[in-house]
N, C-alpha and C positions, 0 to 999 in steps of 0.2 A: 326155692318160694323168691318172689321179685313184695321185696318190704317198702321200699321206697320208689315211685313213680312219678314221674313230671313235678318233680320240683324245683322249685327256679328260686332260689337266694343268694342275696351280700351281705357280709359281712364286712362292715367297718368298723373302725374305732369307734368305742363309746357302745355299740350296739349289744341290748343284754338280751339274748333270747334263750329262755327256757323251752325246755322238750316236756312233754308231758304224753302220755299214751300206754296201757295196760303192757302185761309182761309179754314179748317175744315183736313189740307192733315196730322194731326198729327204731327206736333209739338209741341204742350202744352202736348197732353200724351204723347210722350216722354220724356219730360223735366216728368212729374208727375210721368212716371215711374221710372227715375233714380234718383226723387227724393223722391221714395217709396211711394209716398201718393196715387199710384193704382198698382194694381199687376198684371203680366201679363196675359194675356187668357191659353199660348203656351210658351214654352222656359223658361229660366232662365235669371235671372241677376245674379252674383256675384258681390258682393262686397266688397271689400278689411276689416279687420278688424279691430273697429273704427275708422272708414272712417266718415270726417267731413264734413254732405252736408249740404249746406246754398244755399236757394231756392228762386228768389223775383220774384214773383208774377205778373202777369198785372197791379191784383188788389192794390196790396201795402199794408205792412203794415198799420195803420191807426194809426197818431200822438196825443198823447195827446195835445190839441192845448192848454191848460191854463199851460204846463211847460214853463218857459222860455229857449231859444236857449240853453243856458249852461246846464237847468239840459236836457235837450233832448239828446246832445249830450253827457256828464258824468253824469249819476243819482244821482252817489254817493258820488261823489269827485270834484276837478278839474281838476283830472292826468286820462287818459285812459291808455289803454297798447295799441299800436299800434306791432305792430312783436317784442313783446317779451320787449318790451320799452316804459318806462311812456314817458305821453307827456301831457303838460300844455292843459288843454281844448283851452285855446285861438290860442294855435300854432296849434291845430286839427282845431279850426271851422278857423282861416285863409287860412288853406290846400283849402277848402271848400268854401271857397271867402265871408267867412265873418270877419266883421271889432270887433276888440276887444270892441266899445263898444255898440255893438248891442247883445252882452252875457246874457243881461240882458233884450229883448225885448219877452215879450209872443209869442210865436210859432202864435198865430190865429194871429199876428200881420202882419208878414211873408206871402210875396209873394207865388204863387204856386212853383216857380222856388225858392224857395229860401226853403220850404219844401223839392223837393225833393230834394236838397244837404244835407238834414236833413238825409233824409234814406238813402241817397249813403255813407253818414261820417257812419251809426251808421252799415251800411251791409258791409263797407270795416276792422267792429272791431270784425265783429263774425268768429269766428275761422273757417277755412274750409280749408279742401284738394281738392273738387271741389265745384264750385260755378257757381248755374244754373239760368241764369238770360230770363223772359221772357218778350220780349217788355219793354228793363228798360230805354229807349228813350220816350217813350210816353210822352208829354206836359213837356219838359225837354227843357230850355231857351240853346241858345247859349252856354256860360258860363258855365250851368252845363252841356251841355254836353260832352266840353272839360276836366271837372273835373273829367267825368266818367268813358272818354276812357283812362285819368291819370293813374286814380285808376283801373284800370281792365289792361294796360299793365304793373304796378306792381305784380301786384298777380301772383303768383308764382305756385300756385295748376293750376288742370285743370279746364277750360274754357265751357260753353257747353252758347252759345246764340242767342238768337231769337232776332231776330229785323228789321226791311223794310228801313233801317238806313245802305247803302251799304258803307256809308264811314265806318264807326265804324267798320263794317265786315270786311272791308278791315285794317283794323289798329293795331285791338285787335287781332282776328283768323288768323289761318296757314290752315286750314284746311277745308273746305264748304261741307254740307251735303246737297242733296234736298228732301226733301221730297215729294210724289206726292197722295200720298194717294189712 
C-alpha cells in the first residue's frame, strides 16, 4: 500500500514540522523514512553529509531500572555535556524536575512519569541536527509535558513531531503536514 506519494519537502535547521493524520495514514512510515529505518519504494531522500538524526519512537528505549537516577542521566561521571557546556548531573536532573535527594534512587522506584522525564533528559543530550518524535506525549503527566515542551522549544535543529496533543503542536511547530493515507 502506497501511503505517501508526491511529497517534496526540505528540513532545515529551525524547521518545526508537525505531522497529523489518522492511524494508518503514513505518519510513522514517513518518520522511519526520515530516520533511515526504511528505504522508499520510489523517489529519493537526500541527506546532508554527516547529518545526525535522533529518532524517539512510540515504543521508546528501555531504561535499566537497576541504575540510580544519577547513572541513568550521567552514566560515566557526575557531569553531562549539553550544548558543549559541562553541567553537573544535579543541575541537569533539576531541569527535569528531580530533586537532588533523588539522585541515588534506583530507577525501579520512580514513577512512570519520572521515568519518562529521564528518557526526555537523555534524548536532549544526544547530538542531533534533526529530532524526530513519534508520539512522545503518550503516558506523560502534566509536569513532564511542560518539560518536553520547554526542551523542544530550545532545540535549534529541525524538528518533526507526531502527536495528538494539539497544544504541543501549536506551541512547538511552525508548519503542519496532514497525511490522509
